[in-house]
N, C-alpha and C positions, 0 to 999 in steps of 0.2 A: 458486568458480564460482557465478555468479548462479543463482538458483532456477529461472528460466524454462527453462534448458537441461536441467533434469532433472525437470521437473514437467509434468503434464497437467491439462487442465480448470481453468485458472487463472481465478478469478473473485473478486468481492467480494460481501458481503452487509452491508447496513446493518441493524444490530440495535439499535433504540432510539437510544441516545446514543453508539454506537460502530460502527466499520466493521471487518469481519473479512475478511482475505485467506484464501481457501480454494484448495486444489489437491490433486491426487493427487501426492504427493511420491515420487520414484523412490528405490528401495532398491538397484537393480541387478538384473540378470537379468530384466528386464521385470516387476519387482514394484513396486507402488505402494501407498502408505499414505495414507489421508485425513489432511490436515494443515491447520492453521489458525493464524493469527497476528492478534492484535488490533492493528490499525494505530494506533489512538488512543493506545496506550501509548508510541509512538515518534515520532508526527508531530503537529505543531500548526499553528495559524494565527497567523502573525506579521504583523499589519497587512495582511492580504489576500494573503499568500504562504504556501505550504506550507513548513514547516521541520522538519528532523530534530531540532532542539533544542527540542522542545515536546511537547505532548500534547493530546488532546481536540479535534482539528480538526472532528470530525463535529458537535459542538454548534453550530457556526456555518456549516458548509458546506452547499451545495445542489447538486443534480444531480451527485452523486458517481458516478464511473465509472472504468473502466480503459481504457487505450489501449495497443495493442501496436505498438511502433515498432522500427526496426532496432537502436536502442541500448538497448532494454530494455522493461520493462513500466512504464507510467506511471500513477499515480493522478492523476485530474483532478477538478476541481470548481470551483464558483463560490464565492469566499471574500470576505466583507465586510472592508472596512478599518475601522480605528478611526474613530469619528465617523460611522458609517452610509454611508460611501462604498463604491463597488464597484470592485474592481480588474479584474473580468472573469475569464474562465476561466484557471485556473492549473493547473500540474502539477508532480509530483515523481517522479523516476525511482526506483521501488522496487528495481530491479535493482542499484543502487549499494550498498545496505545490507541486503539480505535474501538469505539463502542457504538451500538445502536441505542440512541436515546429518543424515544417516542417517534420512531420512523425516520430519524436522521442519523447519518454516519458522522460521528464526532471524534476529533482527536482529543485524547485525554492526556494531559501533560504528566510530568514526572512527579 
């Protein structure tokens, strides 16, 4: 199950050279545990596109934010291309690979 279905107060914080996903992760019976996941350990910038097969996107991204859509929670930002070009605003669906497992936000691989 995707994390947004069992978490409250989902947000991000940019902390220097990395971005952290934070939430109150549900444990059941209306109990929630503060949880966080460093997104830069799982998401990169590949020539102006977010990618799950990379890391350290925060080093090149600007205007990083979350968007809550019908199909999940999206990380969005402005990412530069190789060679100083700009691809414009890009996004990646965090709900595809992040879960709440017993009160912890966990990256679930491919």
